[in-house]
All heavy atoms as an XYZ file, in Angstrom:
636
protein
N       0.825     -1.193     -0.004
C      -0.047      0.008     -0.011
C       0.904      1.337     -0.027
O       0.511      2.200     -0.758
C      -0.908     -0.017      1.251
C      -1.932     -1.136      1.201
N      -1.886     -2.099      2.194
C      -2.783     -1.559      0.298
C      -2.916     -3.006      1.870
N      -3.424     -2.700      0.691
N       1.930      1.239      0.838
C       2.794      2.386      0.850
C       3.596      2.585     -0.436
O       3.664      3.689     -0.925
C       3.732      2.312      2.127
C       4.816      3.412      2.075
C       2.959      2.358      3.456
N       3.921      1.504     -1.030
C       4.695      1.615     -2.317
C       3.835      2.253     -3.404
O       4.341      3.039     -4.229
C       5.115      0.143     -2.758
N       2.555      1.835     -3.441
C       1.682      2.499     -4.416
C       1.545      4.012     -4.163
O       1.610      4.858     -5.048
C       0.377      1.801     -4.521
C       0.538      0.380     -5.081
C      -0.678      2.609     -5.341
C      -0.678     -0.532     -5.064
N       1.308      4.328     -2.911
C       1.264      5.779     -2.469
C       2.512      6.479     -2.850
O       2.475      7.616     -3.399
C       0.911      5.838     -1.028
N       3.617      5.889     -2.589
C       4.926      6.514     -2.908
C       5.095      6.739     -4.430
O       5.640      7.754     -4.820
C       6.167      5.706     -2.421
C       6.223      5.772     -0.857
C       7.340      4.910     -0.278
O       7.772      3.940     -1.032
O       7.758      5.138      0.858
N       4.520      5.827     -5.217
C       4.652      5.932     -6.642
C       3.860      7.164     -7.188
O       4.191      7.670     -8.235
C       4.132      4.655     -7.313
N       2.962      7.699     -6.431
C       2.166      8.838     -6.890
C       2.993     10.107     -6.690
O       2.664     11.164     -7.341
C       0.892      9.015     -6.037
O       1.281      9.417     -4.687
C       0.101      7.825     -6.042
N       4.050     10.116     -5.854
C       4.829     11.338     -5.608
C       4.127     12.224     -4.666
O       4.630     13.322     -4.407
N       3.049     11.814     -4.144
C       2.263     12.714     -3.227
C       2.642     12.338     -1.783
O       2.148     11.337     -1.214
C       0.746     12.498     -3.521
C      -0.181     13.359     -2.666
O       0.172     13.723     -1.559
N      -1.340     13.717     -3.193
N       3.384     13.148     -1.139
C       3.865     12.853      0.178
C       2.792     12.904      1.257
O       2.838     12.178      2.259
C       5.043     13.768      0.561
C       6.349     13.536     -0.233
C       6.708     12.080     -0.207
O       6.866     11.451      0.793
N       6.828     11.439     -1.454
N       1.779     13.657      1.017
C       0.595     13.696      1.914
C      -0.124     12.403      1.840
O      -0.506     11.792      2.893
C      -0.380     14.844      1.497
O       0.331     16.082      1.543
C      -1.592     14.834      2.435
N      -0.271     11.820      0.654
C      -0.907     10.483      0.502
C      -0.052      9.420      1.155
O      -0.608      8.544      1.817
C      -1.127     10.165     -0.947
C      -1.775      8.819     -1.214
C      -3.115      8.718     -0.600
C      -1.859      8.592     -2.746
N       1.208      9.497      1.020
C       2.090      8.495      1.623
C       1.943      8.537      3.221
O       1.835      7.522      3.850
C       3.606      8.809      1.322
C       4.552      7.903      2.032
C       3.816      8.545     -0.172
N       1.943      9.776      3.729
C       1.729      9.919      5.191
C       0.347      9.414      5.638
O       0.314      8.695      6.652
C       1.907     11.400      5.564
N      -0.607      9.592      4.785
C      -1.991      9.152      5.169
C      -2.030      7.594      5.114
O      -2.538      7.056      6.032
C      -2.965      9.748      4.191
C      -4.412      9.329      4.333
C      -4.957      9.764      5.655
C      -5.251      9.866      3.244
N      -1.442      7.005      4.083
C      -1.427      5.553      4.040
C      -0.673      4.962      5.129
O      -1.154      3.962      5.770
C      -0.950      5.128      2.706
C      -0.660      3.516      2.631
C      -1.842      5.461      1.518
N       0.436      5.520      5.498
C       1.232      4.988      6.627
C       0.414      5.056      7.955
O       0.305      4.163      8.724
C       2.518      5.695      6.757
C       3.502      5.342      5.744
C       4.888      5.964      6.082
N       5.851      5.309      5.143
C       6.764      5.938      4.557
N       6.931      7.299      4.668
N       7.568      5.353      3.606
N      -0.266      6.154      8.156
C      -1.099      6.375      9.340
C      -2.263      5.416      9.391
O      -2.668      4.886     10.406
C      -1.631      7.797      9.449
N      -2.828      5.191      8.208
C      -3.981      4.302      8.129
C      -3.673      2.850      8.331
O      -4.494      1.997      8.777
C      -4.781      4.476      6.832
C      -5.570      5.712      6.656
C      -6.158      5.893      5.284
C      -6.711      5.701      7.655
N      -2.425      2.497      7.907
C      -2.027      1.070      8.063
C      -2.279      0.522      9.481
O      -2.791     -0.608      9.603
C      -0.538      0.834      7.687
C      -0.400      0.606      6.252
O      -1.329      0.229      5.551
N       0.800      0.925      5.741
N      -1.839      1.189     10.443
C      -2.059      0.723     11.820
C      -3.495      0.761     12.255
O      -4.105     -0.132     12.872
C      -1.255      1.617     12.818
C      -1.343      1.144     14.240
C      -0.786     -0.286     14.503
O       0.174     -0.765     13.678
O      -1.346     -0.991     15.299
N      -4.251      1.831     11.790
C      -5.613      2.009     12.120
C      -6.453      0.912     11.583
O      -7.437      0.427     12.205
C      -6.123      3.351     11.637
O      -5.365      4.375     12.183
C      -7.566      3.560     12.076
N      -6.062      0.390     10.370
C      -6.885     -0.570      9.647
C      -6.525     -2.009     10.094
O      -7.133     -2.921      9.534
C      -6.745     -0.402      8.197
C      -7.318      0.954      7.650
C      -6.996      1.056      6.113
C      -8.848      0.960      7.851
N      -5.552     -2.203     10.843
C      -5.149     -3.548     11.227
C      -6.252     -4.513     11.705
O      -6.442     -5.583     11.223
C      -4.086     -3.445     12.356
C      -3.416     -4.854     12.641
C      -2.242     -4.679     13.706
N      -1.240     -3.734     13.324
C      -0.247     -3.896     12.534
N      -0.051     -5.094     12.037
N       0.596     -2.968     12.223
N      -7.180     -3.959     12.512
C      -8.312     -4.805     13.039
C      -9.235     -5.112     11.869
O      -9.711     -6.310     11.812
C      -9.010     -4.162     14.169
C     -10.074     -4.959     14.800
C     -10.761     -4.305     16.016
O     -10.259     -3.373     16.506
O     -11.860     -4.870     16.336
N      -9.643     -4.156     11.095
C     -10.523     -4.432     10.021
C      -9.910     -5.403      8.973
O     -10.600     -6.253      8.449
C     -11.025     -3.183      9.335
O      -9.927     -2.498      8.690
N      -8.691     -5.333      8.791
C      -7.982     -6.325      7.906
C      -8.050     -7.740      8.482
O      -8.300     -8.647      7.731
C      -6.522     -5.905      7.674
C      -6.300     -4.820      6.706
C      -4.877     -4.610      6.275
N      -4.831     -3.589      5.339
C      -3.971     -2.469      5.496
N      -3.201     -2.481      6.581
N      -3.965     -1.454      4.653
N      -7.826     -7.877      9.747
C      -8.009     -9.212     10.357
C      -9.387     -9.734     10.148
O      -9.592    -10.889      9.978
C      -7.573     -9.163     11.804
O      -8.425     -8.530     12.611
N     -10.395     -8.917     10.297
C     -11.799     -9.360     10.082
C     -11.974     -9.788      8.682
O     -12.718    -10.789      8.388
C     -12.774     -8.162     10.435
C     -12.873     -7.795     11.875
C     -13.801     -6.624     12.002
C     -13.575     -8.961     12.635
N     -11.416     -9.007      7.610
C     -11.636     -9.363      6.327
C     -10.966    -10.674      5.881
O     -11.249    -11.249      4.901
C     -11.086     -8.223      5.409
O      -9.671     -8.143      5.350
N      -9.985    -11.115      6.668
C      -9.275    -12.377      6.336
C      -9.877    -13.683      7.054
O      -9.329    -14.726      6.910
C      -7.803    -12.267      6.702
C      -7.012    -11.595      5.634
C      -6.657    -10.307      5.726
C      -6.723    -12.301      4.470
C      -5.878     -9.659      4.755
C      -5.935    -11.623      3.425
C      -5.575    -10.368      3.641
N     -10.956    -13.458      7.815
C     -11.561    -14.597      8.498
C     -12.139    -15.645      7.571
O     -11.898    -16.906      7.750
C     -12.644    -14.114      9.469
C     -12.068    -13.622     10.749
C     -13.197    -13.220     11.678
N     -12.689    -12.628     12.893
C     -13.482    -12.255     13.811
N     -14.775    -12.318     13.687
N     -12.936    -11.684     14.907
N     -12.928    -15.239      6.493
C     -13.513    -16.335      5.656
C     -12.369    -17.098      4.854
O     -11.309    -16.466      4.599
C     -14.282    -15.448      4.599
C     -14.567    -14.171      5.349
C     -13.399    -13.941      6.218
N     -12.565    -18.367      4.709
C     -11.546    -19.241      4.170
C     -10.952    -18.747      2.848
O      -9.741    -18.894      2.590
C     -12.120    -20.659      4.010
C     -11.048    -21.706      3.690
C     -11.634    -23.060      3.772
O     -12.388    -23.372      4.591
O     -11.330    -23.813      2.806
N     -11.825    -18.339      1.973
C     -11.365    -17.924      0.608
C     -10.787    -16.547      0.552
O     -10.251    -16.108     -0.449
C     -12.570    -17.983     -0.326
N     -10.842    -15.772      1.700
C     -10.396    -14.362      1.733
C      -8.976    -14.160      1.192
O      -8.688    -13.255      0.392
C     -10.644    -13.730      3.012
N      -7.917    -14.936      1.761
C      -6.655    -14.718      1.276
C      -6.427    -14.836     -0.228
O      -5.763    -14.052     -0.841
C      -5.845    -15.742      2.082
C      -6.595    -15.944      3.294
C      -8.055    -15.899      2.817
N      -7.073    -15.850     -0.842
C      -6.911    -15.998     -2.238
C      -7.551    -14.894     -3.060
O      -7.055    -14.432     -4.060
C      -7.418    -17.420     -2.700
O      -8.751    -17.542     -2.496
N      -8.723    -14.418     -2.526
C      -9.343    -13.266     -3.167
C      -8.493    -11.993     -3.051
O      -8.328    -11.242     -3.988
C     -10.731    -13.018     -2.558
C     -11.747    -13.950     -2.903
N     -12.079    -14.250     -4.210
C     -12.569    -14.711     -2.143
C     -13.087    -15.174     -4.234
N     -13.426    -15.432     -3.017
N      -7.848    -11.851     -1.889
C      -7.019    -10.682     -1.641
C      -5.794    -10.705     -2.588
O      -5.450     -9.650     -3.241
C      -6.513    -10.633     -0.281
N      -5.301    -11.887     -2.875
C      -4.060    -11.960     -3.758
C      -4.550    -11.613     -5.185
O      -3.936    -10.826     -5.812
C      -3.425    -13.407     -3.699
C      -2.797    -13.501     -2.285
C      -2.497    -13.576     -4.837
C      -2.351    -14.878     -2.002
N      -5.661    -12.208     -5.627
C      -6.101    -11.932     -6.923
C      -6.472    -10.526     -7.140
O      -6.193     -9.822     -8.180
C      -7.206    -12.884     -7.434
O      -8.366    -12.735     -6.623
N      -7.143     -9.881     -6.141
C      -7.435     -8.497     -6.158
C      -6.214     -7.590     -6.377
O      -6.133     -6.677     -7.165
C      -8.258     -8.056     -4.941
C      -9.632     -8.511     -4.867
O     -10.150     -9.133     -5.878
O     -10.227     -8.368     -3.784
N      -5.212     -7.874     -5.516
C      -3.971     -7.115     -5.618
C      -3.239     -7.309     -6.942
O      -2.673     -6.364     -7.355
C      -3.136     -7.433     -4.350
C      -3.525     -6.824     -3.159
N      -4.409     -7.447     -2.267
C      -3.282     -5.607     -2.448
C      -4.698     -6.663     -1.215
N      -4.008     -5.585     -1.304
N      -3.252     -8.459     -7.435
C      -2.618     -8.729     -8.735
C      -3.311     -7.936     -9.808
O      -2.646     -7.301    -10.667
C      -2.667    -10.257     -9.108
C      -2.331    -10.470    -10.556
C      -1.700    -11.029     -8.250
N      -4.581     -7.891     -9.784
C      -5.372     -7.014    -10.769
C      -5.089     -5.582    -10.652
O      -4.832     -4.911    -11.640
C      -6.882     -7.286    -10.581
N      -4.955     -5.152     -9.388
C      -4.589     -3.635     -9.165
C      -3.209     -3.389     -9.730
O      -2.964     -2.465    -10.469
C      -4.682     -3.285     -7.705
C      -6.165     -3.391     -7.211
C      -4.153     -1.906     -7.469
C      -6.323     -3.442     -5.704
N      -2.278     -4.191     -9.315
C      -0.878     -4.018     -9.722
C      -0.715     -4.152    -11.219
O       0.047     -3.315    -11.849
C       0.092     -4.998     -9.005
C       1.548     -4.848     -9.231
C       2.063     -3.483     -8.888
C       2.279     -5.943     -8.559
N      -1.415     -5.108    -11.843
C      -1.310     -5.234    -13.310
C      -1.801     -4.011    -13.994
O      -1.224     -3.468    -14.941
C      -2.101     -6.421    -13.774
O      -1.592     -7.613    -13.316
N      -2.928     -3.404    -13.495
C      -3.507     -2.206    -14.113
C      -2.524     -1.013    -13.997
O      -2.312     -0.190    -14.911
C      -4.811     -1.880    -13.461
N      -1.827     -0.945    -12.763
C      -0.892      0.120    -12.538
C       0.358     -0.061    -13.501
O       0.792      0.858    -14.103
C      -0.430      0.159    -11.084
C      -1.563      0.619    -10.127
C       0.789      1.041    -10.880
C      -1.388      0.469     -8.698
N       0.867     -1.251    -13.623
C       2.043     -1.511    -14.510
C       1.621     -1.176    -15.921
O       2.518     -0.775    -16.685
C       2.369     -2.933    -14.354
C       3.174     -3.303    -13.139
C       3.717     -4.655    -13.156
N       4.598     -4.865    -11.970
C       4.777     -6.028    -11.407
N       4.161     -7.083    -11.769
N       5.591     -6.095    -10.329
N       0.349     -1.435    -16.338
C      -0.030     -1.144    -17.702
C      -0.406      0.297    -17.867
O      -0.798      0.795    -18.990
C      -1.219     -2.061    -18.076
C      -0.774     -3.481    -18.181
C      -2.003     -4.476    -18.385
O      -3.035     -4.021    -18.947
O      -1.795     -5.665    -18.127
N      -0.284      1.093    -16.867
C      -0.635      2.468    -16.827
C      -2.017      2.756    -17.297
O      -2.307      3.571    -18.197
C       0.397      3.311    -17.696
C       1.783      3.200    -17.064
C       2.777      3.913    -17.841
C       4.128      3.734    -17.103
N       5.200      4.180    -17.720
N      -2.952      1.881    -16.826
C      -4.375      1.985    -17.211
C      -5.185      2.441    -15.992
O      -5.610      1.647    -15.212
C      -4.827      0.638    -17.666
C      -6.223      0.551    -18.142
O      -6.987      1.553    -17.884
O      -6.626     -0.395    -18.836
N      -5.354      3.773    -15.911
C      -6.018      4.297    -14.670
C      -7.479      3.829    -14.523
O      -8.011      3.633    -13.443
C      -5.968      5.808    -14.908
C      -5.776      5.972    -16.349
C      -5.008      4.798    -16.812
N      -8.162      3.595    -15.661
C      -9.559      3.120    -15.567
C      -9.557      1.660    -14.947
O     -10.345      1.409    -13.984
C     -10.258      3.095    -16.893
C     -11.664      2.524    -16.891
C     -10.421      4.545    -17.433
N      -8.701      0.799    -15.502
C      -8.646     -0.548    -14.970
C      -8.198     -0.566    -13.477
O      -8.707     -1.389    -12.661
C      -7.726     -1.401    -15.864
N      -7.268      0.302    -13.169
C      -6.773      0.412    -11.766
C      -7.888      0.828    -10.852
O      -8.026      0.303     -9.771
C      -5.537      1.362    -11.620
N      -8.679      1.877    -11.298
C      -9.815      2.296    -10.467
C     -10.769      1.235    -10.300
O     -11.306      1.020     -9.173
C     -10.349      3.589    -11.151
O      -9.376      4.598    -11.213
C     -11.562      4.060    -10.347
N     -11.120      0.548    -11.411
C     -12.136     -0.533    -11.331
C     -11.631     -1.636    -10.387
O     -12.481     -2.093     -9.580
C     -12.399     -1.071    -12.750
C     -13.216     -0.114    -13.588
O     -13.751      0.856    -13.043
O     -13.274     -0.299    -14.797
N     -10.362     -2.012    -10.522
C      -9.878     -3.131     -9.710
C      -9.826     -2.731     -8.220
O     -10.140     -3.500     -7.391
C      -8.434     -3.506    -10.176
N      -9.551     -1.504     -7.943
C      -9.491     -0.958     -6.599
C     -10.917     -0.974     -5.999
O     -11.086     -1.338     -4.858
C      -8.817      0.365     -6.527
C      -8.477      0.762     -5.177
S      -7.286     -0.231     -4.381
C      -7.692     -0.194     -2.731
N     -11.861     -0.465     -6.789
C     -13.236     -0.491     -6.388
C     -13.734     -1.860     -6.034
O     -14.369     -2.051     -5.053
C     -14.147      0.201     -7.344
C     -14.045      1.676     -7.239
C     -15.363      2.295     -7.977
N     -15.248      3.757     -7.919
C     -14.922      4.511     -8.926
N     -14.745      3.956    -10.112
N     -14.778      5.812     -8.743
N     -13.417     -2.726     -6.959
C     -13.829     -4.209     -6.760
C     -13.239     -4.760     -5.441
O     -13.882     -5.443     -4.630
C     -13.479     -5.075     -7.935
C     -14.196     -4.801     -9.170
O     -15.284     -4.099     -9.066
O     -13.693     -5.276    -10.236
N     -11.951     -4.407     -5.307
C     -11.299     -4.806     -4.049
C     -11.935     -4.266     -2.787
O     -12.166     -4.999     -1.818
C      -9.826     -4.528     -4.129
C      -9.008     -4.910     -2.895
N      -8.906     -6.180     -2.369
C      -8.333     -4.065     -2.022
C      -8.185     -6.174     -1.315
N      -7.815     -4.846     -1.027
N     -12.143     -2.992     -2.753
C     -12.762     -2.335     -1.573
C     -14.097     -2.875     -1.265
O     -14.454     -3.058     -0.158
C     -12.700     -0.796     -1.772
C     -11.328     -0.192     -1.709
C     -11.374      1.272     -1.995
C     -10.663     -0.384     -0.398
N     -14.888     -3.112     -2.423
C     -16.212     -3.626     -2.250
C     -16.151     -5.038     -1.575
O     -16.958     -5.356     -0.702
C     -16.976     -3.732     -3.538
C     -17.402     -2.351     -4.100
O     -17.406     -1.377     -3.302
O     -17.771     -2.357     -5.244
N     -15.225     -5.858     -2.073
C     -15.126     -7.191     -1.509
C     -14.635     -7.162     -0.036
O     -15.191     -7.816      0.882
C     -14.043     -7.993     -2.297
C     -14.009     -9.383     -1.802
C     -12.787    -10.208     -2.452
N     -12.561    -10.080     -3.768
C     -13.194    -10.869     -4.717
N     -14.106    -11.758     -4.343
N     -12.897    -10.658     -6.035
N     -13.691     -6.366      0.235
C     -13.216     -6.163      1.694
C     -14.322     -5.718      2.559
O     -14.583     -6.274      3.650
C     -12.019     -5.230      1.749
C     -11.631     -4.911      3.179
C     -10.745     -5.870      1.111
N     -15.110     -4.722      2.101
C     -16.224     -4.237      2.894
C     -17.224     -5.391      3.170
O     -17.686     -5.574      4.345
C     -16.958     -3.149      2.186
C     -18.143     -2.648      2.965
C     -18.979     -1.522      2.243
O     -18.936     -1.584      0.971
O     -19.602     -0.767      2.895
N     -17.555     -6.190      2.161
C     -18.391     -7.348      2.341
C     -17.860     -8.327      3.295
O     -18.633     -8.847      4.182
C     -18.557     -7.953      0.995
O     -19.819     -8.402      0.781
N     -16.573     -8.594      3.175
C     -15.960     -9.577      4.148
C     -15.954     -9.157      5.598
O     -16.199     -9.870      6.515
C     -14.460     -9.908      3.654
C     -14.345    -10.660      2.373
C     -12.890    -10.522      1.938
C     -14.811    -12.086      2.568
N     -15.643     -7.824      5.791
C     -15.722     -7.249      7.102
C     -17.117     -7.261      7.723
O     -17.317     -7.713      8.797
C     -15.139     -5.827      7.139
C     -13.655     -5.866      6.910
C     -15.533     -5.140      8.464
C     -13.057     -4.455      6.556
N     -18.088     -6.905      6.864
C     -19.510     -6.996      7.399
C     -19.963     -8.375      7.697
O     -20.626     -8.636      8.681
C     -20.404     -6.285      6.353
C     -20.146     -4.860      6.103
S     -20.190     -3.857      7.605
C     -21.918     -3.915      8.010
N     -19.509     -9.301      6.862
C     -19.852    -10.731      7.121
C     -19.234    -11.196      8.455
O     -19.870    -11.853      9.243
C     -19.387    -11.677      5.961
C     -20.245    -11.477      4.711
O     -21.294    -10.836      4.781
O     -19.843    -11.975      3.651
N     -17.987    -10.880      8.684
C     -17.361    -11.224      9.920
C     -18.012    -10.584     11.108
O     -18.176    -11.276     12.150
C     -15.849    -10.810      9.899
O     -15.130    -11.565      8.935
N     -18.430     -9.315     10.988
C     -19.056     -8.621     12.123
C     -20.473     -9.219     12.362
O     -20.840     -9.480     13.582
C     -19.218     -7.120     11.845
C     -17.895     -6.296     11.830
C     -18.177     -4.963     11.325
C     -17.308     -6.344     13.212
N     -21.181     -9.652     11.403
C     -22.450    -10.306     11.575
C     -22.338    -11.627     12.185
O     -23.110    -12.067     13.023
C     -23.160    -10.404     10.189
C     -23.878     -9.178      9.877
C     -24.807     -9.428      8.661
N     -24.194     -9.638      7.408
C     -23.738     -8.688      6.564
N     -23.918     -7.400      6.919
N     -23.174     -8.931      5.459
N     -21.189    -12.363     11.833
C     -20.969    -13.695     12.427
C     -20.666    -13.595     13.937
O     -20.866    -14.500     14.678
C     -19.814    -14.376     11.720
N     -20.028    -12.448     14.279
C     -19.690    -12.228     15.724
C     -20.790    -11.746     16.579
O     -20.883    -11.769     17.803
C     -18.592    -11.212     15.845
C     -17.218    -11.814     15.435
O     -17.154    -13.050     15.182
O     -16.241    -11.056     15.205
N     -21.961    -11.171     15.918
C     -23.001    -10.604     16.679
C     -23.842    -11.698     17.299
O     -23.984    -12.849     16.805
C     -23.887     -9.871     15.663
N     -24.355    -11.419     18.587
C     -25.157    -12.415     19.242
C     -26.442    -12.657     18.612
O     -26.974    -12.007     17.938
C     -25.333    -11.722     20.624
C     -24.867    -10.401     20.526
C     -24.175    -10.193     19.191
C-alpha cells in the first residue's frame, strides 16, 4: 500500500497511508476470516498491480473499487458472524 502511495509522488498520501495502516489492522484481520479471503485478496492485488503496471487508470480504479467492495463485504460478514 505504501509503495503505491509513494509511486504517486504525493507525500501527503504517503503519510496518510502509513497512518491508516495501523488503524486498519483490526478491520484487515476481520476481512481475512473467511476461508477464501486470502486467495481473493491476492487476486485483487494482482489485478490492481497489473493495471498500474499497464498505466491503465480506468482498470486500476475498477480493480481498486472491486477490491474495496469485497473487503467491505468480508468485514460486514465477519461482524455479523460475531453478533449475538
